[in-house]
C-alpha positions in Angstrom: 61.2 -11.8 -28.1 58.9 -11.1 -25.2 55.8 -12.1 -27.1 57.4 -15.3 -28.2 57.8 -16.3 -24.5 54.4 -14.8 -23.4 52.1 -16.7 -25.8 53.3 -20.3 -24.8 53.2 -19.2 -21.2 49.6 -18.1 -21.4 48.7 -21.3 -23.2 50.4 -23.3 -20.4 48.4 -21.4 -17.7 45.1 -22.0 -19.6 45.9 -25.8 -19.9 46.9 -26.1 -16.3 43.7 -24.3 -15.2 41.6 -26.5 -17.4 43.2 -29.7 -16.1 42.8 -28.5 -12.5 39.1 -27.6 -13.0 38.5 -30.9 -14.7 40.1 -32.8 -11.8 38.0 -30.8 -9.3 34.8 -31.5 -11.2 35.6 -35.2 -11.5 36.4 -35.4 -7.8 33.1 -33.9 -6.8 31.1 -36.0 -9.3 32.7 -39.1 -8.0 32.4 -38.2 -4.3 28.7 -37.2 -4.4 27.7 -39.5 -7.2 26.4 -36.6 -9.2 24.2 -37.3 -12.2 23.2 -35.2 -15.3 20.6 -32.5 -15.0 17.7 -32.1 -17.4 18.4 -29.5 -20.1 15.8 -27.1 -21.5 15.6 -28.0 -25.2 16.8 -25.2 -27.6 16.6 -25.4 -31.4 18.4 -22.2 -32.5 21.6 -20.3 -31.9 19.7 -17.5 -30.1 18.2 -20.2 -27.9 21.5 -21.6 -27.0 22.8 -18.1 -26.1 19.7 -17.5 -23.9 18.5 -14.6 -26.0 15.2 -16.4 -26.9 14.7 -17.1 -23.2 15.0 -13.4 -22.3 12.5 -12.3 -25.0 10.1 -15.1 -24.0 10.4 -14.1 -20.3 9.6 -10.5 -21.1 6.7 -11.5 -23.2 5.1 -13.7 -20.5 5.8 -11.0 -17.9 3.8 -8.4 -19.9 1.0 -10.9 -20.5 0.8 -11.7 -16.8 1.3 -15.4 -17.3 5.0 -15.8 -16.4 4.4 -17.9 -13.3 1.9 -20.2 -14.9 4.1 -20.7 -18.0 7.0 -21.6 -15.8 4.8 -24.1 -14.0 3.9 -25.6 -17.4 7.6 -25.9 -18.3 8.3 -27.9 -15.3 5.3 -30.1 -16.0 6.2 -30.7 -19.6 9.8 -31.6 -18.8 8.6 -33.9 -16.0 11.3 -32.7 -13.7 11.9 -30.8 -10.5 15.1 -29.2 -11.7 16.4 -28.1 -15.1 19.2 -26.1 -16.6 18.9 -23.3 -19.3 20.7 -20.2 -20.5 19.4 -16.7 -20.0 21.4 -14.0 -21.9 24.7 -16.0 -22.0 24.4 -17.0 -18.3 23.9 -20.5 -17.1 21.1 -20.9 -14.6 19.4 -23.8 -12.8 15.7 -23.8 -12.1 14.8 -26.0 -9.1 11.8 -26.6 -6.9 13.5 -29.0 -4.7 13.3 -27.7 -1.1 16.5 -29.3 -0.1 18.3 -27.4 -2.8 16.8 -24.1 -1.7 17.6 -24.7 2.0 21.2 -25.6 1.2 21.7 -22.4 -0.8 20.3 -20.3 2.0 21.7 -22.2 5.1 24.2 -20.9 7.6 26.5 -23.9 7.0 26.9 -23.1 3.3 26.4 -19.3 3.5 29.8 -18.4 1.9 29.3 -20.9 -1.0 26.6 -18.7 -2.5 26.1 -15.0 -3.2 23.2 -12.8 -4.4 24.7 -12.4 -7.9 24.0 -9.3 -9.8 21.4 -8.1 -7.3 23.7 -5.7 -5.5 24.6 -3.8 -8.7 21.1 -4.0 -10.1 19.4 -2.6 -7.0 22.2 -0.1 -6.0 20.8 2.9 -7.9 17.7 2.9 -5.7 18.6 0.9 -2.6 22.2 1.8 -2.1 24.0 -0.6 0.2 21.1 -1.6 2.5 20.3 -5.0 3.9 18.6 -6.4 0.8 20.9 -5.0 -1.8 24.3 -5.7 0.0 26.3 -8.8 -0.5 27.0 -11.0 2.5 29.9 -9.6 4.5 30.7 -7.1 7.3 28.3 -4.5 5.9 25.4 -6.9 5.6 26.1 -8.3 9.1 26.2 -4.8 10.5 22.8 -4.0 8.8 21.3 -7.1 10.2 22.6 -6.3 13.7 21.2 -2.8 13.6 17.8 -3.8 12.3 17.0 -6.9 14.2 16.2 -5.2 17.6 13.8 -2.8 15.9 11.6 -5.8 14.9 11.6 -7.1 18.5 8.3 -8.3 19.9 7.7 -5.2 22.2 7.8 -3.0 19.1 5.4 -5.2 17.1 2.9 -5.2 20.0 1.9 -1.7 19.2 -0.9 -2.9 16.8 -3.4 -0.3 18.1 -1.5 2.2 15.8 -3.1 0.4 12.9 -6.6 1.3 13.9 -6.6 4.9 12.6 -5.6 3.7 9.1 -8.0 0.8 9.3 -10.9 3.2 10.0 -9.9 5.4 7.1 -9.8 2.5 4.6 -13.1 1.1 5.9 -14.7 4.6 5.6 -13.5 4.8 2.0 -15.0 1.4 1.1 -18.3 2.3 2.7 -18.4 5.5 0.7 -18.2 3.3 -2.5 -21.8 2.2 -1.5 -21.9 -1.0 -3.5 -19.8 0.3 -6.4 -16.8 -1.7 -7.5 -13.3 -0.4 -6.9 -9.7 -1.6 -6.9 -9.0 -3.0 -3.4 -5.3 -3.6 -4.3 -4.8 0.2 -4.7 -6.3 0.9 -1.3 -4.1 -1.7 0.3 -1.1 0.1 -1.3 -2.3 3.3 0.4 -2.9 1.5 3.7 0.5 -0.2 3.8 2.4 3.0 2.8 0.5 5.0 5.5 1.2 2.5 8.2 4.7 1.8 7.0 5.7 5.4 7.0 4.2 5.8 10.5 6.2 2.8 11.8 9.4 3.7 10.0 9.4 7.5 10.1 7.1 8.4 13.0 4.9 10.4 10.6 2.4 8.8 8.2 2.2 10.2 4.7 -1.6 10.1 5.1 -2.5 9.0 1.6 -5.9 7.6 2.8 -6.8 10.9 4.4 -6.0 12.6 1.1 -8.5 10.3 -0.6 -11.1 11.2 2.0 -10.4 14.9 1.7 -9.5 15.1 5.4 -6.9 17.3 7.0 -3.5 15.5 6.9 -0.9 15.9 9.6 1.9 15.0 7.2 4.5 17.7 6.8 6.1 16.4 3.6 5.5 18.2 0.4 2.2 17.0 -1.1 3.4 16.8 -4.7 6.4 14.7 -3.6 4.2 12.5 -1.5 1.7 11.9 -4.4 4.5 11.1 -6.9 6.2 8.7 -4.5 3.8 5.8 -4.9 4.0 5.7 -8.7 7.8 6.1 -8.6 7.9 3.2 -6.2 6.2 0.9 -8.8 8.3 2.2 -11.7 11.5 1.5 -9.9 10.5 -2.0 -8.9 9.9 -2.9 -12.5 13.3 -1.6 -13.5 15.1 -3.4 -10.6 13.6 -6.8 -11.7 14.7 -6.2 -15.4 18.2 -5.1 -14.3 18.7 -8.2 -12.2 17.6 -10.4 -15.2 20.0 -8.6 -17.5 22.9 -9.2 -15.2 26.1 -7.7 -16.9 23.9 -6.0 -19.4 21.9 -4.1 -16.8 23.3 -0.8 -18.1 20.8 -1.1 -20.9 18.1 -0.6 -18.3 19.1 2.8 -16.8 17.2 5.5 -18.6 15.9 8.9 -17.4 12.5 7.4 -16.3 14.3 5.1 -13.9 16.6 7.8 -12.6 13.7 10.2 -12.0 11.8 7.6 -10.1 14.8 6.9 -7.9 15.3 10.6 -7.3 11.8 11.0 -6.1 12.1 8.2 -3.6 15.5 9.4 -2.3 14.0 12.9 -1.8 11.0 11.4 0.0 13.1 9.4 2.5 15.8 12.1 2.9 13.1 14.5 4.2 12.5 12.2 7.2 16.2 11.3 7.6 17.1 14.9 7.9 14.5 15.5 10.5 15.9 12.6 12.6 19.5 13.6 12.4 18.7 17.1 13.4 17.1 15.9 16.7 18.9 16.3 19.9 20.0 13.3 21.9 17.2 14.1 24.4 14.6 14.2 21.7 15.8 10.9 20.3 15.2 9.1 23.6 11.8 10.6 24.0 9.3 7.9 25.0 6.9 9.0 22.3 9.5 8.0 19.7 10.5 4.7 21.3 8.6 2.7 18.7 9.7 4.6 15.6 12.1 2.7 13.4 14.0 5.7 12.1 14.7 7.1 15.6 15.8 3.7 16.9 18.2 3.5 13.9 19.4 7.1 14.4 20.6 6.1 17.9 23.1 3.8 16.3 24.2 6.0 13.4 23.8 9.6 12.2 25.1 8.8 8.7 22.3 10.1 6.4 23.3 7.7 3.6 23.2 4.7 5.8 19.8 5.7 7.2 18.4 6.4 3.7 19.6 3.1 2.3 18.3 1.0 5.2 14.9 2.8 5.3 14.4 2.4 1.6 15.2 -1.3 1.8 12.7 -1.9 4.6 10.1 0.3 3.0 10.3 -1.6 -0.3 9.9 -4.9 1.5 7.2 -3.8 4.0 4.9 -1.9 1.6 4.9 -4.2 -1.4 4.9 -7.7 0.2 2.1 -6.9 2.7 -0.1 -5.1 0.1 0.4 -8.2 -2.2 -0.5 -10.6 0.6 -3.7 -8.7 1.4 -4.7 -8.2 -2.2 -4.4 -11.9 -3.1 -6.1 -13.0 0.2 -9.2 -10.9 -0.5 -9.2 -11.8 -4.2 -9.4 -15.4 -3.2 -12.1 -14.7 -0.6 -14.1 -12.9 -3.2 -13.8 -15.9 -5.5 -14.7 -18.3 -2.7 -17.9 -17.1 -0.8 -18.0 -20.3 1.4 -14.5 -19.6 2.6 -15.3 -16.0 3.2 -18.4 -16.9 5.3 -16.5 -19.6 7.3 -13.7 -17.2 8.0 -16.1 -14.4 9.0 -17.9 -16.8 11.4 -14.6 -17.8 13.0 -13.4 -14.3 13.3 -16.6 -13.0 15.0 -16.3 -15.9 17.5 -12.8 -14.9 18.5 -12.9 -11.2 17.9 -16.4 -9.8 18.7 -15.1 -6.2 18.8 -12.0 -4.0 18.2 -10.8 -4.3 21.8 -10.6 -8.1 21.5 -7.8 -7.8 19.0 -4.5 -7.9 20.7 -1.0 -9.0 19.9 -1.6 -12.2 21.9 -5.1 -12.9 20.7 -4.0 -12.8 17.0 -2.7 -16.3 17.5 -6.1 -17.6 18.6 -8.0 -18.0 15.3 -6.6 -21.2 13.6 -8.7 -20.8 10.4 -7.3 -17.2 9.9 -3.8 -18.7 10.0 -4.9 -21.4 7.5 -6.2 -18.7 5.1 -3.1 -16.6 5.4 -0.8 -19.6 4.9 -2.8 -20.8 1.9 -2.5 -17.3 0.3 1.2 -17.3 0.8 1.4 -20.8 -0.7 -1.0 -20.2 -3.6 0.2 -16.7 -4.5 3.5 -16.0 -2.8 4.2 -12.3 -2.2 7.9 -13.0 -3.2 7.5 -15.6 -6.0 11.1 -16.0 -7.0 14.4 -16.1 -5.1 17.9 -16.6 -6.5 21.5 -17.4 -5.4 24.7 -17.6 -7.4 27.4 -20.1 -6.8 30.6 -18.6 -5.4 32.6 -21.7 -6.2 32.4 -25.1 -7.9 29.9 -27.0 -5.7 26.9 -29.4 -5.7 23.2 -29.3 -5.0 21.7 -32.4 -3.3 18.8 -33.1 -5.6 17.8 -32.7 -9.2 20.0 -35.2 -11.1 19.1 -38.4 -13.0 15.8 -39.5 -14.3 14.2 -39.5 -10.9 15.7 -36.1 -9.8 17.0 -37.8 -6.6 20.8 -37.5 -7.3 23.1 -34.6 -6.6 24.1 -32.3 -9.4 27.3 -30.4 -10.1 27.1 -26.6 -10.1 29.7 -24.6 -11.8 31.0 -21.4 -10.2 28.9 -18.4 -11.4 25.8 -20.5 -12.1 22.6 -18.7 -11.0 20.1 -20.9 -9.0 16.5 -19.8 -9.4 13.8 -20.9 -6.9 10.4 -20.3 -8.3 8.2 -20.5 -5.2 5.0 -20.1 -7.2 5.9 -23.5 -8.8 7.4 -25.3 -5.8 4.4 -24.4 -3.6 2.3 -26.5 -6.0 4.3 -29.7 -5.4 1.8 -32.3 -4.2 4.5 -34.2 -2.4 4.7 -31.5 0.2 1.3 -29.8 0.1 -1.2 -32.5 -0.6 -3.7 -33.0 -3.5 -5.2 -30.3 -5.7 -2.4 -27.8 -5.2 -3.8 -25.7 -8.1 -6.8 -24.9 -5.9 -7.1 -22.4 -3.0 -8.0 -24.7 -0.1 -7.2 -23.4 3.4 -8.3 -26.6 5.0 -5.3 -28.4 3.6 -3.3 -26.8 6.5 -5.2 -29.0 9.0 -3.0 -31.9 7.8 0.3 -30.0 7.3 2.9 -29.1 9.9 2.3 -25.9 11.8 5.3 -24.2 10.1 4.3 -25.7 6.7 7.2 -28.1 6.6 10.5 -28.2 4.7 9.0 -26.8 1.5 7.1 -23.8 2.9 9.4 -20.7 2.8 7.3 -17.6 2.1 9.7 -15.3 4.0 12.9 -17.2 2.8 15.0 -19.1 5.3 18.5 -19.2 6.8 20.5 -16.1 7.8 18.6 -13.9 5.2 15.2 -14.8 6.7 12.9 -11.8 6.4 13.2 -9.6 9.5 9.7 -8.2 8.9 7.9 -11.5 8.8 5.9 -11.0 12.0 5.3 -7.4 11.1 3.6 -8.5 7.8 1.6 -11.3 9.4 0.3 -9.0 12.2 -0.7 -6.3 9.7 -2.5 -8.8 7.5 -4.3 -10.5 10.4 -5.4 -7.2 11.9 -6.8 -5.8 8.7 -8.5 -9.0 7.7 -10.2 -9.2 11.1 -11.4 -5.6 11.0 -12.8 -6.0 7.4 -14.7 -9.1 8.3 -16.1 -7.5 11.4 -17.4 -4.6 9.3 -18.6 -6.3 6.0 -21.0 -9.1 5.4 -20.4 -9.9 1.7 -17.6 -9.6 -0.8 -18.1 -9.9 -4.6 -15.5 -10.2 -7.3 -16.0 -8.1 -10.5 -13.2 -9.7 -12.6 -14.0 -13.0 -14.5 -10.4 -13.9 -15.2 -9.2 -16.7 -13.1 -6.5 -17.4 -12.3 -5.7 -13.7 -12.4 -2.9 -12.2 -14.4 0.1 -11.4 -12.2 3.2 -9.3 -12.3 6.6 -11.0 -12.2 8.7 -8.5 -10.2 10.5 -8.7 -6.9 7.0 -8.9 -5.4 3.9 -10.3 -7.1 0.9 -8.2 -7.7 -2.4 -8.5 -9.5 -1.8 -7.1 -12.9 -5.4 -5.8 -13.3 -6.0 -5.0 -9.7 -8.4 -6.5 -7.2 -11.8 -5.2 -8.4 -14.5 -6.0 -5.8 -17.7 -4.9 -4.2 -18.1 -4.9 -0.4 -21.5 -4.8 1.3 
């Protein structure tokens, strides 16, 4: 008897829900004059389910052509926005800056979430600032971390010089022999990042030079950390793509890589929480990220999560920016010489490089901006709709009309593609031309968002730019020529949370 009543009742609920949703959709379509969005053509059942898209994505990632292939897809569809399916999940690809800014704005902050990223990143990053969903925990993380990136902390750029001298010494020892500069930048950024974050560098550059290291952490753990870092990043990207099927990407290799990183960071965390209050306020520790954070909480899990989140962002994105910058300089000798001439004019020696003077060389800014445009360190960003809503652009044949977005739809912003939009960045956007920034707004305009925008704007933006500027200046003070060894151009690239050169940056300095 109960089932006889229950079945019609369930059907009634389904019908009422359908009618309500239909009414809501119709109301939004009418109010905002929404028009249809371009659909990515599919010919098979596997294509309609988004299984073909997943396999094709993995194929182009392995080949190093994912970003170029996506650019070609936009071109072939003659659109700025299209809809497709990836493993049963609807997603919208858009390069419209208005769409990106709406999804990341304060005014619409609660309309969007970070989707599966929280669960995908949790095994490594816990509940830190980049892996936590918007809410009280995220806001608390932001409030804790913001003061640590204040200007007075970033002014301590002289700390970089000891690591700069080490990397320059290593390059000079190469004596005209080619080497992978990207790997050295990984060493440099992890050395400087651990010094800034933990108050003790892991001294990987000193290890390469055979010099005595002051690092107290276990050497085997330190040596395995860098590789574990790269392994986990690959897994995190795959897990985020798989969404509800991320459990398929959780094997022993991933777990072991996470364990190594947790042990690495826990070593420093335990040192900090065992300090007395007097030791924590010691002036010598005033610019150490961990000690500043430990003044606010002594919870080891919170400290570990936040440190790993910042370390992941700080090490990978800056190393990526530096690698692509020098890769392009090596491919463009005229740009290299022009930049060198400008740098020597503004910075004749090491003492002339200060926090304030880093703003002086306009052409250096142009080169850095062009690198961030041409090969963005973070090439893709995503948001997921928390409710039935709209995006302002992408509909109709001219892409100028609003489009309806269903709850649960993932919005993908491929910055590698959007940064090649001639409407916002001028002509020949598939070429590396720093001079284009002479005619662009100082901040790059509405379409330039290398460090995201809105409430989730990267806290470490200035940290990365200062580190990149300083090292670039010191390199061009020391070296006269830079040659590229690789003939492949454009280079093959990874398609992870941060973009790297798949085959490294193999160069010769003289």
